[in-house]
C-alpha positions in Angstrom: -39.9 -18.6 -33.6 -39.8 -18.9 -37.5 -37.9 -22.2 -38.8 -36.4 -19.6 -41.7 -34.9 -17.4 -39.2 -33.5 -20.7 -37.5 -32.4 -21.8 -40.5 -31.0 -18.3 -41.6 -29.3 -17.4 -38.0 -27.3 -20.7 -38.6 -26.7 -20.1 -41.7 -25.3 -16.8 -41.1 -23.0 -17.7 -38.2 -19.5 -19.8 -40.4 -19.9 -16.9 -42.5 -19.8 -14.4 -39.6 -16.9 -16.7 -38.5 -14.8 -16.9 -41.3 -15.4 -13.2 -41.3 -13.7 -13.0 -38.0 -11.2 -15.6 -39.1 -10.2 -13.3 -41.8 -10.3 -10.5 -40.1 -8.2 -11.6 -37.5 -5.1 -14.0 -39.7 -5.4 -10.3 -41.8 -4.5 -8.4 -38.8 -1.5 -10.7 -37.7 -0.2 -10.8 -41.6 -0.3 -6.5 -41.7 1.3 -5.7 -38.0 4.4 -8.5 -39.7 4.8 -6.7 -42.6 4.5 -3.4 -40.5 7.0 -4.0 -37.6 9.6 -5.6 -41.2 9.1 -2.2 -42.6 10.3 -0.4 -39.0 12.8 -2.2 -39.2 13.6 -1.4 -42.9 13.1 2.0 -41.9 15.5 1.5 -38.9 18.9 0.5 -40.7 17.7 3.6 -43.3 17.6 6.0 -40.5 21.0 4.5 -39.2 22.9 4.5 -42.9 21.2 8.5 -43.2 23.7 9.0 -39.6 26.1 7.4 -41.0 26.2 9.2 -44.1 25.3 12.8 -42.6 28.9 12.4 -40.3 30.0 11.6 -43.4 29.1 14.4 -45.0 30.6 16.5 -41.4 33.5 15.0 -41.6 33.8 15.8 -44.7 33.4 19.2 -45.1 35.9 19.3 -42.0 38.3 18.1 -44.1 37.8 20.4 -46.4 37.9 23.4 -43.9 41.3 21.5 -42.2 42.5 21.8 -46.0 42.1 25.1 -46.7 43.4 25.9 -43.4 46.9 23.6 -43.6 47.5 25.6 -47.2 46.9 28.6 -46.4 49.5 28.2 -43.6 51.5 26.7 -45.8 51.3 29.9 -48.7 52.4 32.0 -45.3 55.4 29.7 -44.8 56.5 30.2 -48.4 56.3 33.3 -48.5 58.1 33.2 -44.9 61.0 31.4 -46.6 61.4 34.0 -49.5 61.6 36.6 -47.2 64.0 35.3 -45.0 66.2 34.2 -48.5 65.9 37.8 -49.5 67.0 38.6 -46.4 69.8 36.9 -46.3 71.1 37.5 -49.8 
């Protein structure tokens, strides 16, 4: 082999090792950050589920409130009818 080729190969080895190590470290950092993002996303999903459940409960309460007011109005009407009947 020519000595120039051997010197080029020997010179390229540290650059190659540096590149491989750099890529491996970057991949590790990316995996750690991705895990953190997934955790945050899970927490946000939990909050969204709680919020959606809250909104469903509010809608149910509003519906029950309307029904209760209807019953109160019916009772008032019945009371007025009974009062008029007893006069």
